[in-house]
C-alpha positions in Angstrom: -15.4 155.7 60.0 -12.2 156.8 62.0 -13.0 160.1 63.5 -11.4 162.4 66.0 -13.9 163.3 68.2 -14.8 159.8 68.8 -11.7 159.4 71.5 -12.8 157.6 74.3 -14.4 159.5 77.3 -12.6 159.4 80.8 -14.4 156.8 82.8 -16.6 158.8 85.5 -19.7 157.9 87.3 -22.6 159.5 85.9 -26.5 159.7 86.9 -27.1 157.5 84.1 -24.7 154.7 84.9 -26.8 154.8 88.3 -30.0 154.5 86.7 -29.0 151.4 85.1 -27.7 149.5 87.8 -30.7 150.5 90.3 -33.1 149.1 87.6 -31.4 146.7 86.2 -31.1 144.8 90.1 -34.6 146.2 90.3 -35.9 143.1 91.9 -33.2 142.0 94.6 -33.6 145.7 95.9 -37.7 145.1 96.2 -37.0 141.4 97.2 -34.8 142.5 99.8 -36.9 145.8 100.9 -39.4 143.8 101.5 -37.7 141.3 103.4 -36.5 144.4 105.7 -40.0 145.4 106.2 -40.7 142.2 107.6 -37.7 141.5 109.6 -37.7 145.2 111.1 -41.4 144.8 113.3 -39.9 141.3 114.3 -36.8 142.9 115.7 -38.7 145.4 117.3 -41.0 142.9 118.9 -38.6 140.4 120.2 -35.3 142.9 121.2 -34.6 142.4 124.7 -35.8 145.0 127.2 -33.3 147.5 128.2 -33.6 150.1 131.5 -31.8 152.7 132.1 -30.9 156.0 135.2 -30.8 159.5 134.2 -28.6 162.0 135.7 -27.9 165.8 134.5 -24.5 167.7 135.9 -24.2 171.4 135.6 -20.3 172.8 134.3 -19.4 176.3 135.9 -16.6 176.4 133.9 -16.3 180.2 133.7 -14.5 180.0 137.9 -11.6 178.1 136.4 -9.2 180.9 137.3 -6.1 179.1 137.5 -6.1 177.8 134.1 -6.1 181.2 132.6 -2.7 181.9 132.1 -0.9 183.3 129.2 2.6 184.5 128.7 2.6 187.7 127.2 3.1 188.3 123.5 6.0 186.1 122.1 4.6 182.8 124.7 4.8 179.7 122.7 2.5 178.1 125.4 -1.0 178.4 126.0 -3.5 176.9 128.8 -6.5 179.4 128.2 -9.7 176.9 128.0 -13.0 177.8 126.6 -16.3 176.7 127.8 -16.5 174.0 124.7 -13.3 172.3 125.1 -13.9 171.8 128.8 -17.0 170.7 128.7 -15.9 167.6 126.1 -13.0 167.2 128.8 -15.8 166.5 130.9 -17.7 164.1 128.9 -14.3 162.4 127.9 -13.3 161.5 131.9 -16.7 160.2 132.4 -16.6 157.5 129.5 -13.1 156.9 130.7 -12.5 153.1 131.1 -10.8 154.0 134.5 -13.8 155.4 136.2 -15.7 151.7 134.6 -13.1 149.7 136.1 -13.9 151.4 139.4 -17.4 150.7 139.3 -16.7 147.2 138.3 -14.3 146.9 141.4 -16.3 148.5 144.0 -20.5 146.7 142.9 -18.7 143.3 141.8 -18.0 141.6 138.5 -20.7 139.1 140.0 -23.5 141.4 140.0 -23.1 142.7 137.0 -22.2 139.8 134.7 -25.2 138.6 136.7 -23.1 135.1 137.3 -21.4 134.1 140.3 -18.8 132.3 138.3 -17.6 135.4 136.8 -16.8 136.8 140.1 -12.9 137.9 138.6 -13.9 139.1 135.6 -13.6 142.3 136.4 -12.5 143.8 132.5 -15.5 142.3 131.3 -17.6 143.9 133.5 -15.9 147.3 133.3 -16.9 146.9 129.1 -20.1 146.7 129.4 -20.7 149.1 132.4 -18.5 151.8 130.1 -20.4 150.6 126.5 -23.5 151.0 128.8 -22.6 155.3 129.0 -24.3 157.7 127.1 -23.3 161.2 127.5 -24.8 163.7 125.4 -24.9 168.3 125.7 -28.0 169.8 124.6 -27.2 172.7 121.9 -25.6 176.2 123.6 -26.6 174.5 127.2 -24.0 174.1 130.1 -26.0 171.0 131.6 -24.1 167.2 130.7 -26.8 164.2 130.3 -25.6 161.3 131.6 -27.6 157.5 131.2 -26.6 154.5 132.1 -28.5 151.5 130.3 -28.6 148.0 131.6 -31.1 144.8 130.9 -30.8 144.1 134.8 -33.1 147.2 135.8 -32.0 146.3 139.4 -28.1 147.7 138.7 -28.7 150.6 136.8 -29.1 152.9 139.7 -26.7 152.2 141.6 -23.8 152.0 138.8 -25.0 155.6 137.7 -24.5 156.8 141.5 -21.0 155.2 142.1 -20.5 157.1 138.3 -21.7 160.3 139.3 -19.4 160.0 142.8 -16.2 158.7 141.3 -16.7 161.3 138.3 -16.7 164.3 140.8 -13.5 163.0 142.9 -11.5 162.6 139.5 -13.0 165.9 138.8 -11.0 167.4 141.5 -8.0 165.5 140.9 -7.8 166.6 137.7 -9.1 170.2 137.8 -6.7 171.0 141.1 -3.8 173.1 141.0 -1.7 170.1 142.4 -1.6 168.7 138.8 -1.1 171.8 137.3 1.4 172.6 139.4 2.8 168.8 138.3 2.4 170.0 134.9 4.3 173.6 135.0 7.2 172.2 137.2 7.6 169.2 135.0 7.8 171.8 132.1 10.5 174.2 134.0 12.1 171.3 135.2 12.8 170.1 131.2 13.3 173.7 130.0 16.4 174.1 132.4 18.0 170.8 131.9 17.5 171.8 127.8 19.4 175.2 129.2 21.9 173.7 131.1 22.6 171.2 128.2 23.0 173.5 125.4 25.3 175.8 127.6 27.2 173.3 128.1 27.5 172.2 124.2 28.3 176.4 124.0 30.9 176.1 125.6 32.5 173.0 124.2 32.2 174.6 121.1 34.1 178.1 122.4 37.0 175.5 124.1 36.8 173.6 120.4 37.6 177.3 119.0 39.7 178.5 121.9 38.5 181.4 122.6 36.8 182.6 125.4 34.3 185.1 124.1 33.0 184.6 120.2 32.4 188.2 119.5 35.7 189.3 121.4 37.8 186.8 119.8 36.5 188.1 116.4 36.8 191.6 117.3 40.4 190.7 118.6 41.0 189.0 115.7 40.2 191.7 113.3 42.5 194.2 115.5 45.2 192.2 115.6 44.9 191.6 111.4 44.6 195.1 111.4 48.3 195.7 113.3 50.3 193.5 111.8 49.3 194.9 108.3 50.4 198.6 109.3 53.2 196.7 110.8 53.7 195.1 107.6 53.5 198.3 105.6 55.9 200.5 107.7 58.7 197.2 107.5 58.6 196.8 104.0 59.0 200.9 103.5 61.9 201.1 106.3 63.5 197.9 104.4 63.8 199.6 101.1 65.0 202.9 102.5 67.9 200.7 104.5 68.5 199.1 100.9 69.5 202.2 99.8 71.2 204.1 101.9 73.4 200.6 102.0 73.9 200.6 98.7 74.7 204.4 98.3 77.2 203.8 101.4 78.9 201.3 99.2 79.2 203.5 96.0 80.3 206.6 98.6 82.7 203.8 100.3 84.1 203.0 96.5 84.8 206.6 95.3 87.2 207.5 99.2 89.1 204.3 99.1 90.0 205.3 95.3 91.8 208.7 96.4 93.6 206.8 99.8 96.6 205.4 100.1 96.3 201.1 100.7 97.2 201.9 104.4 94.3 204.0 104.5 91.7 201.6 102.8 93.0 199.0 105.0 92.3 201.0 107.9 88.8 201.9 106.8 87.3 198.4 105.9 89.3 197.0 108.9 86.1 197.1 111.2 84.1 196.1 108.7 86.2 193.1 107.5 86.5 192.0 111.3 82.8 190.9 111.5 81.2 187.5 110.3 78.2 188.2 108.3 76.4 185.3 109.5 77.2 187.0 113.3 75.5 190.5 111.7 72.3 188.7 110.1 71.9 186.6 113.4 72.3 189.7 115.8 69.5 191.7 113.3 67.0 188.7 113.4 67.0 188.7 117.4 66.8 192.2 117.1 63.3 191.8 115.0 61.9 188.9 117.1 62.8 190.9 119.8 60.5 193.7 118.8 57.5 191.5 117.7 57.1 189.4 120.9 57.1 192.6 122.5 54.3 193.7 120.6 52.5 190.9 121.1 53.1 191.4 124.6 51.3 194.8 124.9 48.4 192.9 122.8 47.8 190.5 125.2 48.0 193.0 128.4 45.0 194.5 126.8 42.8 191.5 127.9 44.7 189.8 130.1 46.4 190.2 133.6 50.1 190.1 134.3 49.4 187.1 136.0 48.0 185.2 132.8 49.9 182.1 131.7 49.8 183.4 128.5 51.6 186.7 129.3 54.4 184.8 131.5 54.9 182.8 128.4 55.2 185.6 126.4 57.6 187.5 129.0 59.7 184.5 129.0 60.2 184.2 125.5 61.3 188.2 125.3 64.1 187.5 128.5 65.6 184.8 126.2 65.7 186.9 123.3 67.7 189.2 125.1 70.0 187.0 126.7 71.0 186.1 123.7 71.3 189.2 122.4 73.7 190.5 125.3 75.7 187.2 124.8 76.6 187.9 120.9 77.4 191.9 122.2 79.6 190.5 124.6 81.5 188.3 122.0 81.7 190.6 119.2 81.7 194.5 121.3 81.9 196.2 117.9 78.0 195.7 117.2 77.5 198.1 120.2 80.3 200.5 119.0 80.0 200.4 114.9 76.5 202.2 115.6 77.2 205.7 114.7 76.2 207.1 111.3 78.7 207.4 108.3 79.4 211.2 108.1 81.1 211.6 104.7 82.5 215.1 104.9 85.2 213.7 107.8 88.2 212.1 106.0 89.6 209.0 107.7 86.9 208.2 109.5 85.6 204.4 108.8 82.3 204.0 107.0 79.9 202.7 109.2 78.9 199.6 107.0 77.8 197.2 110.1 75.1 199.6 111.7 73.1 199.6 108.1 74.0 196.2 107.5 72.0 194.7 111.3 69.5 197.3 110.7 68.4 195.8 107.3 69.0 191.8 108.1 66.7 193.0 111.4 63.9 194.3 109.2 64.1 191.0 106.8 63.3 188.9 110.0 60.7 191.1 111.1 58.5 191.2 107.8 59.1 187.8 107.7 58.1 187.2 111.6 55.1 189.1 110.7 54.0 187.3 108.0 54.1 184.5 109.9 51.7 186.0 112.6 49.6 187.3 110.0 49.2 183.6 108.6 48.5 182.2 111.9 45.8 185.1 112.8 44.7 183.9 109.5 44.7 180.0 110.5 42.9 181.5 113.7 40.2 183.0 112.0 39.1 180.4 109.6 38.9 178.2 112.4 35.8 180.4 114.2 34.4 180.6 111.1 34.2 177.1 111.3 32.2 176.8 114.5 30.6 180.4 113.8 27.1 178.2 112.5 27.1 176.0 115.1 27.6 178.9 117.6 24.9 181.1 116.4 22.6 178.2 116.5 23.4 177.4 119.9 23.5 180.9 121.2 19.4 181.5 119.6 18.6 178.0 121.3 19.8 179.1 124.4 17.7 182.5 124.0 14.4 180.6 123.3 15.1 178.1 126.1 15.7 181.0 128.8 12.6 182.2 127.5 10.8 179.1 127.8 12.4 178.7 130.9 11.0 182.3 132.2 7.4 181.7 131.1 7.4 178.4 133.3 8.9 180.1 136.4 6.3 182.7 136.5 3.1 180.7 135.9 5.0 178.6 138.6 4.4 181.4 140.6 0.9 182.4 139.9 -0.2 178.3 140.2 1.3 178.8 143.9 -0.7 181.9 144.3 -4.0 180.9 143.1 -3.6 177.6 145.1 -2.6 180.1 148.4 -6.6 181.3 147.5 -8.0 177.9 146.9 -9.2 178.2 143.6 -8.1 175.0 143.1 -10.4 173.6 145.6 -13.7 174.8 144.2 -15.8 172.3 142.6 -16.8 173.3 139.9 -19.8 170.5 139.2 -23.4 171.1 140.1 -25.7 168.0 140.2 -28.9 169.3 138.4 -30.9 165.8 138.7 -30.0 162.9 141.0 -30.2 159.5 139.7 -33.6 158.7 138.8 -35.5 155.2 139.2 -34.7 152.5 136.9 -37.2 153.3 133.5 -37.6 151.4 130.9 -35.6 152.6 128.0 -35.8 150.1 125.3 -38.4 151.9 122.9 -35.8 154.3 121.0 -32.7 151.6 121.2 -35.7 148.9 120.0 -36.4 151.5 117.4 -32.8 152.5 116.4 -32.2 148.3 115.7 -34.9 147.9 113.4 -34.5 150.7 111.5 -31.2 149.3 111.1 -32.2 146.2 110.3 -33.9 148.0 107.7 -31.3 150.2 106.3 -28.9 147.4 106.1 -31.9 145.2 104.5 -31.8 147.8 101.6 -28.4 148.6 101.6 -27.5 145.5 100.9 -29.0 145.1 97.3 -28.0 148.7 96.6 -24.3 148.1 97.4 -23.7 145.2 95.0 -26.2 146.4 91.9 -23.6 149.9 92.9 -20.8 147.6 92.9 -20.9 145.2 90.6 -22.3 147.3 87.7 -19.8 150.2 88.1 -16.6 148.6 89.2 -17.2 144.6 88.9 -18.4 143.8 85.4 -16.8 145.4 82.9 -18.6 144.5 79.7 -19.9 146.6 77.4 -23.7 146.7 78.2 -25.3 150.2 76.9 -24.8 152.1 73.4 -23.2 154.9 75.7 -20.9 152.0 76.2 -19.3 151.9 72.8 -18.5 155.5 72.6 -16.9 155.8 75.8 -14.6 152.6 75.6 -13.8 152.4 71.7 -12.5 154.8 68.8 -15.0 153.6 66.1 -18.5 155.1 65.8 -21.9 152.9 66.8 -24.2 152.1 63.3 -26.8 150.7 65.6 -28.2 149.2 68.7 -30.6 146.4 68.3 -32.8 145.3 71.7 -32.7 141.3 72.4 -35.9 140.0 70.9 -36.5 137.9 74.1 -36.8 140.6 76.5 -40.1 141.9 78.0 -39.2 145.8 77.3 -39.3 144.3 73.4 -42.5 142.6 73.2 -44.0 145.3 74.6 -42.4 147.6 72.6 -43.8 145.5 69.7 -47.3 145.8 70.4 -47.2 149.3 70.9 -45.9 149.8 67.2 -48.3 147.6 65.8 -46.3 144.5 64.9 -48.4 142.1 66.3 -47.8 139.7 63.2 -44.1 139.0 64.3 -45.7 137.6 68.0 -48.3 136.0 66.1 -45.8 133.6 63.8 -43.2 133.2 67.1 -46.7 132.0 69.2 -47.6 129.9 66.3 -43.2 128.6 66.1 -43.7 127.7 69.8 -46.9 125.6 69.5 -46.9 121.9 69.4 -48.0 120.3 66.2 -50.3 117.7 65.6 -49.3 114.1 65.4 -50.6 113.6 62.3 -48.9 116.9 60.6 -45.3 117.1 58.8 -43.5 119.7 60.6 -39.8 120.3 59.7 -37.6 122.6 62.0 -34.6 123.5 60.1 -34.8 125.7 57.1 -33.6 123.0 54.8 -36.0 120.5 55.2 -38.9 123.6 55.0 -37.2 124.0 51.5 -37.1 120.7 50.7 -41.0 120.2 51.5 -41.6 123.3 49.4 -39.9 122.3 46.4 -42.4 119.0 46.7 -45.6 120.0 47.0 -47.5 116.9 45.6 -46.2 115.4 48.2 -46.7 116.9 51.4 -49.7 119.2 49.8 -50.4 122.3 48.9 -52.3 123.6 52.8 -49.3 121.3 54.5 -46.3 123.3 53.0 -48.4 126.8 53.8 -48.7 125.4 57.3 -45.2 124.4 57.1 -44.2 127.8 56.2 -46.2 129.9 58.7 -45.0 127.9 61.6 -41.9 127.8 61.2 -39.5 130.4 62.9 -39.5 133.5 60.4 -35.8 133.7 58.7 -33.7 137.0 58.9 -34.7 137.8 55.3 -38.4 137.6 56.1 -40.8 140.7 56.6 -42.3 138.9 59.8 -38.7 138.4 61.3 -38.4 140.7 64.6 -35.8 142.4 63.7 -36.5 143.1 60.2 -36.9 147.0 60.9 -33.8 147.0 62.2 -31.9 146.0 59.5 -33.5 148.0 57.3 -32.4 150.9 59.3 -28.8 149.6 59.9 -28.9 148.9 55.3 -30.0 152.9 55.4 -27.2 154.0 57.7 -24.9 152.5 55.5 -25.9 153.9 52.1 -26.1 157.1 54.0 -22.4 156.6 54.8 -21.4 155.5 51.3 -23.3 158.5 49.6 -21.6 160.8 52.5 -17.8 159.4 51.4 -18.8 159.6 47.8 -18.2 155.7 47.0 -20.1 155.2 43.9 -18.3 152.2 42.9 -20.0 148.5 42.5 -20.1 146.1 43.9 -19.3 147.4 47.6 -17.8 144.9 49.6 -19.1 144.9 53.6 -17.9 142.8 56.1 -19.6 141.7 59.3 -17.4 140.0 62.3 -17.9 139.8 66.1 -16.1 139.4 69.4 -16.8 135.6 71.2 -18.8 132.9 70.6 -22.1 133.7 68.6 -22.8 137.5 68.5 -25.4 137.1 66.0 -22.8 138.0 63.0 -24.7 135.4 60.6 -28.2 136.1 61.4 -27.2 140.0 61.2 -25.5 139.7 58.0 -28.5 137.5 56.1 -30.8 140.5 57.4 -28.8 143.0 56.1 -28.6 141.1 52.3 -32.1 140.9 52.5 -32.8 144.2 53.0 -30.0 145.9 50.4 -31.6 143.1 47.6 -34.5 145.4 47.8 -32.7 148.5 46.6 -31.0 149.2 43.4 -30.7 145.9 40.9 -31.1 143.7 43.8 -28.1 141.9 43.2 -26.1 141.1 46.5 -24.3 138.3 47.2 -24.2 136.9 50.9 -20.9 134.8 51.2 -20.5 132.6 55.0 -16.7 131.8 55.5 -17.3 130.2 58.6 -15.7 127.3 58.9 -17.9 124.2 59.7 -20.9 125.9 59.0 -24.0 124.4 57.5 -26.0 126.2 54.8 -28.2 125.1 52.0 -27.2 125.9 48.6 -28.6 128.7 46.5 -29.8 129.7 43.3 -28.7 132.7 41.3 -30.4 133.6 37.9 -32.7 130.5 38.0 -28.8 128.6 38.4 -27.3 126.3 40.9 -23.9 128.1 42.6 -21.7 125.9 43.6 -18.4 128.0 43.5 -17.7 131.4 43.6 -15.1 131.3 40.9 -18.0 129.4 38.7 -20.5 132.9 39.5 -17.8 135.1 38.4 -17.1 133.3 35.5 -14.1 131.6 36.5 -14.7 128.1 34.6 -16.3 125.5 36.3 -15.3 123.5 39.6 -12.5 121.4 39.5 -13.0 118.8 42.1 -9.8 118.8 43.8 -11.0 118.5 47.8 -7.4 120.9 48.9 -8.5 123.7 46.4 -9.0 126.8 48.1 -12.9 127.7 47.3 -15.1 130.9 47.8 -18.6 129.1 47.8 -21.7 130.9 47.4 -23.3 130.3 50.8 -20.4 128.7 52.7 -16.4 129.5 51.5 -15.1 125.7 53.0 -12.1 123.6 52.4 -9.4 121.8 54.8 -9.9 123.7 58.0 -6.2 123.4 58.5 -4.7 125.5 55.8 -7.0 127.9 55.1 -6.0 130.8 57.7 -2.5 130.1 55.3 -4.3 130.0 51.9 -7.3 132.1 52.1 -5.3 135.9 51.9 -3.6 134.7 48.5 -7.0 133.2 47.3 -8.4 136.8 47.8 -5.8 138.4 46.2 -6.9 135.8 43.0 -11.1 137.1 43.8 -11.0 140.6 44.3 -10.4 141.8 40.8 -13.6 139.7 39.4 -15.4 140.7 42.3 -14.5 144.2 41.5 -15.9 143.5 37.7 -18.9 141.5 38.6 -22.2 142.6 38.1 -23.1 143.2 41.9 -24.1 145.9 44.0 -23.0 144.6 46.9 -20.9 141.5 48.6 -21.4 140.9 52.2 -19.3 138.5 53.9 -19.9 137.0 57.2 -16.4 136.8 58.3 -14.8 134.9 61.2 -14.5 136.2 65.1 -11.8 138.5 65.8 -9.0 137.0 67.5 -5.2 137.4 67.7 -4.8 133.9 65.5 -8.1 135.1 63.2 -7.4 135.8 59.5 -10.6 138.7 59.7 -8.3 141.8 60.5 -6.2 141.0 57.2 -9.4 140.2 55.3 -11.2 143.8 56.5 -8.1 145.7 54.2 -10.5 144.3 51.4 -13.7 145.8 52.5 -15.1 148.8 51.8 -16.8 148.8 55.4 -16.4 146.7 58.4 -18.9 145.9 60.8 -17.9 144.9 64.7 -20.9 142.8 66.1 -20.9 143.0 69.9 -23.0 141.2 72.2 -24.4 143.1 75.3 -23.7 142.3 78.9 -20.9 140.3 77.7 -18.0 141.2 75.2 -15.2 143.0 78.2 -14.5 146.3 77.4 -10.9 145.3 77.0 -10.9 142.4 74.7 -13.3 144.9 72.5 -11.0 148.1 72.8 -7.8 145.8 71.4 -10.2 144.1 68.6 -10.8 147.4 67.2 -7.2 148.4 67.4 -6.7 145.5 65.5 -9.0 146.1 62.7 -7.9 149.7 62.6 -4.7 149.1 61.7 -6.3 147.5 58.3 -8.8 149.8 57.8 -10.1 152.6 58.8 -13.8 152.4 58.0 -14.7 150.2 61.3 -18.3 150.9 62.6 -19.8 149.0 65.9 -23.3 147.1 65.9 -24.5 146.8 69.6 -26.2 143.4 69.7 -29.0 142.0 72.2 -29.3 145.3 74.1 -31.5 145.3 76.8 -33.6 148.6 78.3 -33.8 148.3 82.0 -33.9 152.3 82.6 -38.2 154.1 82.0 -37.6 156.0 78.6 -38.9 159.1 80.5 -36.0 158.8 83.2 -32.9 158.0 80.3 -33.1 158.3 76.4 -30.6 155.7 75.6 -28.1 156.6 73.0 -28.7 156.3 69.5 -25.5 156.5 67.6 -22.6 158.7 65.7 -24.2 158.4 62.3 
């Protein structure tokens, strides 16, 4: 039975759900509708009289020249107004609380409230005035209709006249160019202040970066880096040349020393030995630094004047280096005399090592200084890049604010021109109709209030019916709810035998005998006749016809309620339909073994499981060999003993050939009429008992064995017993079983047996068949 096509449908409200809710609560809806129909005329008749005065105003919005200001293609603000927006603006002015307060102050709260003691209740009077004002505009018209309504006939016209006068004055105040100039001036000043603040932030960012112009600083840094790279390349090449020359001189000097006398060798090298190498290195370093700083001076003179602080500082460094060089030259005169190049062809001329050594040291110091300056330029470039995003954002903001400031400045100038021509002094409001005398205007209001009362009486039951049935009540009511909420098929939907719709159906289908027997059952018996009520007593009376008489026994049987297995039972046709569907289910799945174990369980208290089990057993006994056994497994049930093959059956073991009853009270028994023992021990021993009984059931001569099992619950033994059954029916009582509870019970049963089917019992049909066909089932 567990079909994947039976997955629960998504919750969605459909027309059938609405029809069901409305027809189920049709009595409430009709009752409240009748109440509304009765109340509406009373409301119309006794509603207090209301008087009104009316005036009409013409809006010439085309002459609003000063508002048609636009700032070109890229402007951010446009104040051009269209006709509809202007009329809506005028309507908002008319209905404003400011005008109502002014009217209340002029006329007086005591007059408006009709109570001298409330002379200081200005706000209350203003609210009454504002609530009585109504404004309307005909479609495609420039005329505004203003109406004031109040129960005081002497008040409506003066109030409306004051309202029109105050509105005209407010219009001039609002639409005049002065107010527009105030707005434009305010915007212009705001953008000017923003522009000044942005410019200050930009200057602070440039100051943190240590530059005056961000673009010029970037260009200057690039140029400096390029020149330093060129100087490094040339200096490295010259240093390599000097080192090669010095090496060659040393080689040549070694050759000359080998060909001279010792005295000549001493004379040739006495100059070199007289000079300290440290002095030569210092002298070369000073020369290199002086050369680099002079280059920096030339770079600064491209941007700054001679009086600039930076230029003066560099020149002071140059003067200090020149003084140091001059002191060294004065202390060591040989630094200036030994600059003549070496001539290899001259004999006896001393070799000039000092000049080459000094120039080598000078180049090394120059290269070190150039590298230091390059690193400094790189650091300055990184510092510029760290503020580049901020400076670019500030520049963009400055450009936008400058554009907005220019726009509002131009708008201000245009507004001044409009003011000079007097455009703001022209009143564009024309009074088409002066306030009319007070007339009774309550007809429309009476109709609206009475219609509201009628619609309210209709809406209340409708809202209750739809809200309760669709949202609050989550029980399973109709067969379609089983398909939407559960994962098991619906075998049968059984109607409520007490409903009027079902009784009408019995009459239409010719089953009058069922109604007649029910009528005889409810009839009051005579005092002289014995009329037992329970089936047990009826069976006892029938077993003793001599004592009660054959006629009395026949009357007892005719006037007693029909048992589920009798043909006159109201649901006999439905039990036959359930039997046919069950047999079709077994045949469709090729289940031909005997006996077939069928379990019936339910949800909640008295869902009708016992009656349905008896009816199904009776109808199944009419098929095949007619061997059907009904086992009542509910604790505490009271039922009469049954007979089988002319023998009184007291125990299921005895029926199945298991031997006579032992008579021990604590032994688990499965009685034909009722399986009962100690109620506290039954749930513990029943599964083991079933393991012993099932082999006997499989080999018995019964066609069907039907088990009336306890209701499904978390502590019930029914889910465990369901694993032994060939089919299990879950009986659901309509309009009482909750959807979530049934869904959880279904999950418990599906864990032990997949052949689970639903039977919806005691259903009620509210919707006419022509509007909605009920869902019949999945089989």
